[in-house]
C-alpha positions in Angstrom: 0.1 0.0 0.0 2.8 2.4 0.7 4.2 1.9 -2.8 1.0 3.2 -4.4 1.6 7.0 -3.8 5.2 6.4 -4.8 4.0 5.0 -8.2 1.4 7.8 -8.5 4.3 10.4 -8.0 6.5 8.6 -10.6 3.7 8.7 -13.0 3.1 12.4 -12.5 6.7 13.1 -13.0 6.8 11.0 -16.3 3.7 12.7 -17.6 5.1 16.3 -16.6 8.4 15.4 -18.1 6.8 14.4 -21.5 4.8 17.7 -21.6 7.9 19.7 -20.6 10.1 17.9 -23.5 7.1 18.5 -26.0 6.4 22.1 -25.1 9.3 23.7 -23.2 11.0 24.5 -26.6 7.9 25.3 -28.5 8.2 29.1 -29.6 5.7 31.5 -28.0 2.7 31.8 -30.0 3.2 35.2 -31.3 3.6 36.7 -34.8 6.5 39.0 -36.0 6.2 42.2 -38.2 9.4 43.8 -39.3 9.0 47.0 -40.8 12.2 48.7 -42.5 12.2 52.2 -44.2 14.7 53.1 -46.7 17.1 55.9 -45.9 15.3 57.0 -42.8 17.2 59.4 -40.7 16.6 58.9 -37.0 16.7 62.6 -36.3 13.8 63.3 -38.5 11.2 61.6 -36.1 9.2 63.1 -33.7 10.0 60.6 -31.1 13.6 61.4 -31.6 13.2 65.0 -31.0 12.5 66.4 -34.4 10.3 69.6 -34.5 8.5 68.9 -37.8 5.4 66.7 -37.7 6.7 63.8 -39.9 5.9 60.8 -37.8 2.7 60.9 -35.7 1.9 57.2 -36.1 5.7 56.1 -35.3 5.6 58.4 -32.3 2.5 56.8 -31.0 3.9 53.4 -31.5 6.9 54.4 -29.7 5.0 55.3 -26.6 3.6 51.8 -26.8 6.9 50.1 -27.0 10.6 50.6 -26.3 12.7 53.2 -28.3 16.5 52.8 -28.7 18.5 56.2 -28.8 21.5 54.9 -30.4 20.9 52.1 -32.9 23.7 51.7 -35.5 23.4 50.2 -38.8 26.1 47.9 -40.0 26.4 49.6 -43.5 25.3 52.6 -45.1 24.2 50.9 -48.1 21.0 48.7 -48.5 22.9 45.7 -50.3 25.0 45.2 -47.3 22.6 46.2 -44.5 19.7 43.8 -45.5 21.7 40.7 -45.3 23.2 42.0 -41.8 19.7 42.5 -40.5 18.6 39.1 -41.9 21.5 36.9 -40.7 23.0 38.8 -37.6 26.3 39.0 -39.2 28.8 41.8 -40.4 29.3 42.6 -43.9 32.7 41.4 -43.8 31.1 38.0 -42.7 28.2 37.6 -45.1 30.5 39.2 -47.8 27.4 41.0 -49.6 28.9 44.6 -50.5 27.2 45.4 -53.7 24.4 44.5 -55.9 25.0 41.1 -57.6 26.7 39.8 -54.4 24.4 37.0 -52.9 24.1 35.5 -49.5 25.8 32.2 -49.1 23.3 29.3 -48.1 25.4 28.4 -45.2 24.2 31.6 -43.3 20.9 31.1 -41.7 18.3 33.9 -42.3 15.8 35.0 -39.7 13.1 33.8 -42.2 14.5 30.5 -42.4 14.9 30.2 -38.6 11.1 31.2 -38.2 10.2 28.8 -41.1 11.9 26.0 -39.4 9.4 26.5 -36.4 6.4 26.5 -38.6 6.1 30.2 -39.2 4.6 31.4 -42.4 6.8 34.0 -44.1 6.1 36.9 -46.3 8.1 39.8 -47.6 6.9 42.9 -49.5 9.5 45.1 -50.6 9.1 48.3 -52.7 11.4 46.7 -55.3 10.9 42.9 -54.9 14.1 42.1 -57.0 16.2 43.5 -54.1 15.3 40.5 -52.1 16.1 37.8 -54.8 19.2 39.6 -56.0 20.6 39.5 -52.5 19.6 35.8 -51.9 17.3 36.8 -49.1 14.2 34.9 -50.4 15.1 31.9 -48.4 12.6 31.0 -45.8 9.8 33.2 -47.1 6.5 31.5 -48.5 5.5 34.5 -50.4 7.3 37.4 -52.2 5.4 40.4 -53.8 5.8 40.9 -57.5 5.8 44.7 -57.6 8.4 47.1 -58.7 8.5 50.8 -57.5 5.8 50.2 -55.0 4.5 53.4 -53.1 3.9 53.2 -49.5 0.2 53.1 -50.1 0.7 50.1 -52.3 2.9 48.3 -50.0 0.4 48.9 -47.2 -2.5 47.7 -49.5 -0.6 44.5 -50.3 0.2 43.9 -46.6 -3.5 44.3 -45.5 -4.6 41.6 -48.1 -1.8 39.4 -46.9 -2.9 39.7 -43.3 -6.5 39.2 -43.8 -5.4 35.9 -45.9 -3.1 34.7 -43.1 -4.5 36.0 -40.0 -5.1 32.6 -38.7 -1.5 31.4 -39.2 1.7 32.2 -37.0 3.4 34.4 -39.5 6.6 36.5 -40.1 6.0 39.6 -42.3 8.7 41.8 -43.5 7.7 45.0 -45.1 10.2 47.5 -46.7 9.2 51.1 -47.5 11.2 53.0 -49.9 9.6 56.3 -50.1 12.3 58.6 -48.1 14.8 57.3 -50.7 15.7 59.8 -53.3 14.0 61.2 -55.6 11.9 62.9 -52.8 8.5 63.6 -54.4 5.7 63.0 -51.8 2.0 62.7 -52.8 0.0 65.9 -53.5 -2.0 65.4 -50.2 1.3 65.3 -48.1 2.6 68.4 -49.8 -0.6 70.2 -48.9 -0.8 68.9 -45.4 2.9 70.1 -44.7 2.8 73.1 -46.8 5.9 71.9 -48.8 7.2 74.5 -51.1 7.1 77.5 -48.7 9.5 76.2 -46.4 13.0 77.9 -47.0 16.3 78.0 -45.2 18.6 80.5 -46.8 21.7 79.7 -44.6 22.8 77.1 -47.2 22.4 76.5 -50.9 22.6 73.4 -52.8 25.8 73.6 -54.7 25.3 71.5 -57.7 22.1 71.8 -59.6 22.0 69.5 -62.7 19.6 67.2 -64.2 21.6 65.5 -66.9 21.0 61.8 -66.6 24.8 61.4 -67.5 25.7 63.4 -64.5 23.1 62.6 -62.1 25.3 61.0 -59.5 28.6 62.8 -58.5 29.1 61.1 -55.4 32.8 60.7 -54.5 35.6 60.4 -51.8 35.3 64.1 -51.2 31.5 64.1 -51.1 29.1 65.3 -53.7 25.5 65.4 -54.6 22.8 62.9 -56.0 21.4 65.2 -58.6 18.5 62.9 -59.1 16.9 64.7 -56.1 17.3 68.0 -57.4 14.6 70.1 -58.9 15.5 72.6 -61.5 15.6 76.1 -60.3 15.6 75.2 -56.5 18.8 75.9 -54.8 17.6 76.3 -51.0 18.2 73.5 -48.9 15.3 73.8 -46.8 13.1 72.8 -50.0 14.7 69.5 -50.3 14.7 68.8 -46.7 10.9 69.5 -46.6 10.4 67.1 -49.5 12.4 64.4 -47.7 10.3 65.0 -44.4 7.2 64.7 -46.7 8.2 61.2 -47.9 8.8 60.2 -44.2 5.2 61.5 -43.5 3.7 59.4 -46.0 5.5 56.4 -45.0 4.3 57.1 -41.6 0.7 57.5 -42.8 0.7 54.0 -44.2 2.3 52.6 -41.3 -0.4 53.9 -39.1 -3.1 52.4 -41.6 -1.1 49.1 -41.1 -0.9 49.2 -37.3 -4.6 49.9 -37.2 -5.5 47.1 -39.6 -3.6 44.8 -37.1 -5.7 46.2 -34.2 -8.9 45.6 -36.4 -7.8 42.0 -37.1 -7.2 41.3 -33.4 -3.5 40.8 -34.2 -1.9 43.8 -32.6 -1.7 42.3 -29.1 -0.1 38.9 -30.4 2.5 40.6 -32.7 6.0 41.4 -32.1 6.4 44.6 -33.9 10.0 46.2 -35.0 10.3 49.5 -36.9 13.7 50.5 -38.1 15.7 51.5 -41.2 18.4 50.1 -43.3 20.6 53.1 -43.1 20.2 56.9 -43.0 20.6 59.7 -45.4 23.0 62.7 -45.7 21.5 66.2 -46.0 24.8 68.0 -46.6 27.0 66.7 -44.0 30.5 66.4 -44.9 29.3 67.9 -48.4 27.4 64.8 -49.3 23.8 65.7 -50.4 20.5 63.6 -50.6 22.2 60.2 -50.9 24.0 57.5 -48.8 26.6 54.7 -49.0 29.6 56.8 -49.4 30.6 57.3 -45.8 30.2 56.1 -42.2 29.4 59.2 -40.3 26.4 59.1 -38.1 23.7 60.6 -40.3 24.0 57.4 -42.5 24.4 55.0 -39.6 22.2 56.2 -36.9 18.8 54.8 -37.4 15.5 54.6 -35.7 14.9 51.2 -33.7 11.5 50.6 -32.0 10.3 47.3 -30.7 6.8 46.7 -29.3 4.5 43.7 -28.6 3.3 41.4 -26.1 4.9 41.9 -22.4 7.3 44.7 -24.1 7.4 47.6 -21.7 5.6 50.7 -22.7 7.4 54.0 -23.3 10.8 52.8 -22.3 13.9 54.6 -23.8 17.2 52.6 -24.1 20.2 55.1 -24.3 22.7 52.2 -24.6 24.2 51.8 -28.1 23.0 48.8 -29.9 23.3 47.3 -33.5 20.9 46.2 -36.2 22.5 42.7 -36.1 20.9 42.3 -32.8 17.5 42.2 -34.3 17.5 38.6 -35.2 18.9 37.2 -31.8 16.3 39.5 -30.2 13.3 38.1 -32.2 14.6 34.4 -31.6 15.1 35.1 -27.8 11.6 36.7 -27.4 9.9 33.6 -29.1 12.1 31.2 -27.1 13.7 29.7 -30.3 17.1 28.4 -30.0 19.1 29.0 -33.3 22.3 27.4 -34.3 25.5 29.3 -33.8 26.7 32.0 -36.2 25.0 35.1 -35.2 27.4 38.1 -34.3 24.5 40.2 -32.6 23.2 39.9 -29.0 19.5 39.9 -27.9 18.2 43.1 -26.7 15.8 41.6 -24.0 18.4 42.2 -21.1 18.3 46.0 -22.0 14.3 46.0 -22.8 13.8 44.3 -19.4 16.4 46.4 -17.2 18.9 43.7 -16.9 22.7 44.2 -17.3 24.3 43.5 -20.6 27.9 43.9 -21.6 27.4 42.9 -25.4 26.6 46.3 -26.8 29.7 48.2 -25.9 31.1 48.6 -29.6 29.2 49.0 -32.9 30.9 48.1 -36.1 30.1 49.3 -39.6 31.4 49.0 -43.2 30.7 50.2 -46.7 32.4 48.9 -49.8 35.1 47.0 -47.9 37.4 49.9 -47.9 35.7 51.9 -45.0 35.3 50.4 -41.5 34.3 52.0 -38.3 34.2 51.2 -34.6 31.9 53.2 -32.5 31.2 53.6 -28.7 28.5 55.6 -27.2 31.0 58.6 -27.1 33.7 57.8 -29.6 34.0 56.6 -33.4 37.0 55.7 -35.3 36.9 55.3 -39.0 39.5 53.5 -41.1 39.9 54.1 -44.9 42.1 51.1 -46.0 42.4 52.5 -49.6 44.0 55.9 -48.4 45.5 54.3 -45.2 43.7 57.2 -43.3 42.1 57.3 -39.8 39.5 59.6 -38.5 38.7 59.9 -34.8 35.7 61.8 -33.4 34.2 62.6 -30.0 30.8 62.1 -30.5 29.8 63.8 -27.2 31.5 67.3 -27.8 31.6 67.0 -31.9 28.4 65.0 -32.9 28.8 66.6 -36.3 32.1 64.5 -36.7 33.9 67.7 -38.0 37.1 67.7 -35.8 39.3 64.6 -36.5 41.2 63.9 -33.5 43.5 60.9 -34.5 46.6 62.9 -34.1 45.8 64.5 -30.7 43.8 61.9 -28.6 46.7 59.2 -29.0 45.5 57.1 -26.1 41.9 56.8 -27.2 43.1 56.3 -30.9 45.4 53.4 -30.0 42.8 51.8 -27.9 40.1 51.9 -30.6 42.5 51.0 -33.3 43.6 47.9 -31.5 39.9 46.8 -31.0 39.0 47.6 -34.7 42.0 45.3 -35.8 40.9 42.5 -33.4 37.6 42.5 -34.7 38.7 42.5 -38.4 40.8 39.8 -37.5 38.2 37.7 -35.6 37.0 34.3 -36.4 34.1 34.3 -38.8 31.8 31.7 -40.1 33.1 30.5 -43.4 30.8 32.1 -45.9 31.7 32.2 -49.5 31.2 35.2 -51.6 28.6 34.4 -54.4 27.7 36.5 -57.6 24.5 36.6 -59.3 24.3 37.5 -62.8 22.3 40.8 -62.8 19.8 40.8 -65.8 19.7 43.8 -68.0 16.2 44.8 -66.8 17.5 44.8 -63.2 20.7 46.8 -64.3 18.3 49.5 -65.7 16.3 49.6 -62.4 19.3 49.8 -60.3 20.9 52.5 -62.5 17.3 54.4 -62.4 17.9 54.3 -58.5 21.4 55.7 -58.6 22.9 52.3 -57.6 24.9 51.8 -60.9 26.6 54.1 -63.3 
């Protein structure tokens, strides 16, 4: 008789163990929505202190989630930034540095990791060939067929996609392109923001050309993407207001999308991330209305806002983070254990007020020649082509105008050693793959200023 309670206890533990093994590693039953906005500067959003009303919906979402004040992109160029976000690896690991480079299949993408856990994946990108050209279609069940889609068209497709797949556990990635040059917001946005009357006479656009053969004059000393230029207008304020109008249009459509999530009863069951692939230069270092040339903060400092179930509301994180932290954050939040190889770190400790020493340094790259290491207070940039270093104190010189490489020798040596150590670190053995770019794709890339 005494053995009966013992046997019952053993049966209980066997049953409990069975359910633990079966469900302990099961992902949390939440959806994932990733929204990226091309060329979106952090400091042109209201929630980051901008005084122009460009982002009422994103600002509202920021109050419903966690805002990261210092989020750093790993590249100032879409072709490198997308793979970094999707694989949590640096450009010198995934080796995608230009259009035509394609992601090695040995690197696991976020979409694949979620697909392995039975997530239904969809991607809607303003230029869908971006995804396939970079080898990022792996793990997605659907890829939109549009080219040069406006924010309104992307949101329309996203709403239909959500309505069709609302009963599934999904991962949806949307990429809005509107703040990318040329800046030409819809008529109703121009009217709402009174674009055209805003002037700033303290500075004029130095180059004013519309010749297609001379439309991209970017170079090592700066320049201008004349694709964004309107004949006869030289005042900087006009072009900045057009750029702000494009942000306002993307924000409007993001608001429509978030409201649709609420209507479908999905908002409270979805982890939502809003960020950008890189920023945009508005004359800093004599680079106007473009990106992908330098590694200064206007091109690397991007918005990052995360909201969703159990995520604190209205929290602001001042510690520096990186875009390669997005993938491990999503997997950690969903309690999905991914294979090793990610170079970023989960942001959940920072979100939930736990100590984390994984975000002290941020590393970025463009074209393989320029690399940077950044702390919250300092940045060191190395140009291997010219064998030149630039060191900036970001607290006293946020515009990065005063190169201290020859003066702050202690800080220079410290960051130089860490940049070299990072450059020589052990990396996953990814290969550089090249895809043949079709003539039609070349024409499209050329039209966007990516090819000469």
